[in-house]
Structure formats: C-alpha cells, structure tokens
C-alpha positions in Angstrom: 44.1 79.3 49.0 41.6 79.7 51.8 43.0 81.9 54.6 40.5 83.6 56.8 40.8 86.8 58.9 40.9 84.9 62.2 44.0 83.0 61.0 45.7 86.3 60.0 44.8 87.9 63.4 46.2 84.8 65.2 49.4 85.2 63.3 49.7 88.9 64.1 49.0 88.2 67.8 51.8 85.7 67.8 54.1 88.5 66.6 52.8 91.3 68.8 50.1 90.9 71.4 47.8 93.6 72.8 46.8 95.2 69.5 43.2 95.4 68.2 44.0 93.9 64.9 40.3 93.5 64.1 39.7 97.2 64.0 43.1 98.9 63.6 43.8 100.3 60.1 47.0 102.3 60.9 49.4 99.6 62.1 52.3 101.2 60.1 51.2 104.8 59.9 51.0 105.0 63.7 54.1 102.9 64.3 52.2 100.2 66.1 54.3 97.7 64.2 58.1 98.3 63.7 60.5 97.0 61.1 61.3 93.9 63.3 57.6 93.1 63.6 57.2 93.4 59.8 60.1 91.0 59.2 58.6 88.6 61.7 55.2 88.8 60.0 56.8 88.2 56.6 58.6 85.1 58.0 55.4 83.9 59.7 53.4 84.2 56.5 55.9 82.1 54.7 55.9 79.5 57.5 52.2 79.4 58.2 50.7 79.8 54.7 53.7 78.9 52.4 53.5 82.3 50.7 56.6 84.2 50.0 56.3 88.0 50.3 58.6 89.8 47.8 60.3 93.0 48.9 58.1 95.1 46.5 55.1 94.1 48.5 56.5 95.3 51.8 54.8 98.7 51.7 52.6 100.4 54.4 49.3 99.9 52.4 49.8 96.1 52.7 50.6 96.1 56.4 48.4 98.8 57.9 45.6 96.3 58.8 44.9 92.6 59.2 42.5 92.9 56.3 45.1 94.4 54.0 47.6 91.7 55.0 45.0 89.0 54.3 44.2 90.5 50.9 47.9 90.6 50.0 48.5 87.0 51.1 45.5 85.8 49.2 46.6 87.7 46.0 50.1 86.3 46.3 48.8 82.8 46.8 46.6 83.1 43.8 49.6 84.2 41.7 51.5 81.0 42.4 
C-alpha cells in the first residue's frame, strides 16, 4: 500500500488542527492527543486507508508522531 506522510498529516489535521505534525514526536507523551483523538485517528485510518488497527497496536510509540503512525499503517497494510 502506498500511503505518504502528507496523507497521514491530512488525516491528523482532520482530527485535530493546529498541531505541527511534521515535526512533533511527542503527541502522546505531551498529551497533545487525548484518548478521544486516538480513537478518532484509529477510525479515520480504517475509513481512509482500509486498515484495521488492533488494540495491541494502540501504544504511545505508534502514535507519538505522524511518521510512527505512517510506519504502523504501512506495516499493518503489508500484513494483510
């Protein structure tokens, strides 16, 4: 599956605007995203990219940056 960083950043901006997703690597650690945002992101990933995010993948390391989210989605898509 070919998902690029711009597509992931667009998805994140749809969930929560006003965050520097290009450079931020502490979205969870600094509580920039809350649990509702995470659920919205998981749902949006399923809707936009047709990739289901299992509960075991919902960990800070996968959600701290747009880059880590992109890597997780690409990995999950490749597993399908």
